[in-house]
N, C-alpha and C positions, 0 to 999 in steps of 0.2 A: 798628301798629294805626291804624285810621281810623274816623271816625264816619259813619253813614248812617241815613237815615230808613227804618224797617222797620215791617211789621205782620204779625200772625199769623192774621188772619181778616178777613172782610168787615165793613165798617162805615163810620161817619163818621170825622171827624177824630180822634175819641176813641180809635181803634185805633192811631194812629200813635205811634211812639216813636223816640228817637234812641239808637242803640246802637253799641258798639265792634264793628268787623268786621275781618277780616284785611286786610292791605294788598294791594291788587290788584297783580298782576305782568303786564305786557303780553306777550302772545304774538305770534307772527308777524303782521304787518299791523296791530297795535294800538298805540295810544298811551295813556299814563296822563295824565289831565288833573286838575290841582288846580282844583276848581270854585270860581268866584267868584260865579256866579249860576245858579240853576236855576228853571225855571218849572213850573207845573202847568196843564193845560188841562181843560176839562170832561170829556173822554173818560177821562182818567186818574182823575178823581174817580169816574166811573161804574164803572171797573174796580175801584177800591178798595171801592166799595159792593157789588160783585157784580152790578150791574144788567146787565152784558153778559158774564157768565161763560160763556154758550154760544158766544160769538164769540171772547172773549179769556180763556181759562181761566187760572187762577192757581194757583201752587204757593206754599206758605208755609214759612218766612217769605218775604215778598215785599218788594221795594223799591218806591219810587215815583218817578215823574218820567221824562221823556224829554229835554226841552230843557235845554241847558246852555251856559254860557260860562265860559272859564277859560284857564289857562296850561298848556302841555304840560310835565310834570315828567320823563317818561321815555318812551322809544320802544322798541318791540319790533323784532325783525328785519323787514326789508322793509316798514317803515312809510311808505314813499313820500314822501320829501322833507320830512318834519317834523323839527323840532329842539327839544330842551328850550328853554323860554323863549318859544316861539311862542305868541301869543295866538290862541285859536280859539273858534268857536261850533260847536255840534254837537248830535247827537241820539243817544240810546242806545235800542236796541231791547230792552234788558234791564230796563226799569223801574228804573233805578238812578241817575238824574241828581241826585237829592237826597241828595248825599253829599259828603264832603270830596275824595275821590279816585274817579275813574270811568274805566273802560276804554272806549274807543271805537275 
């Protein structure tokens, strides 16, 4: 199990919670990163509030965050030159960077 920031409906920071989620498993071309730092930018807060739902629709439960820095824990097949232990910075298109473990 791993912990991740999630929310079940649009709103302010009061809708956020930290919950246990299944441990992600990297597929082909993916790496699993143990997150050391994750950011949030104004557009992600707007997504969480529902202010841009017509442009960036959400499904619930949803995660939060795109930017991250951490250490590769595991690699999937064809992950292109990465190794466990590599320090990385990255971006998740899955709104999932605010978690202990993230697939990218």
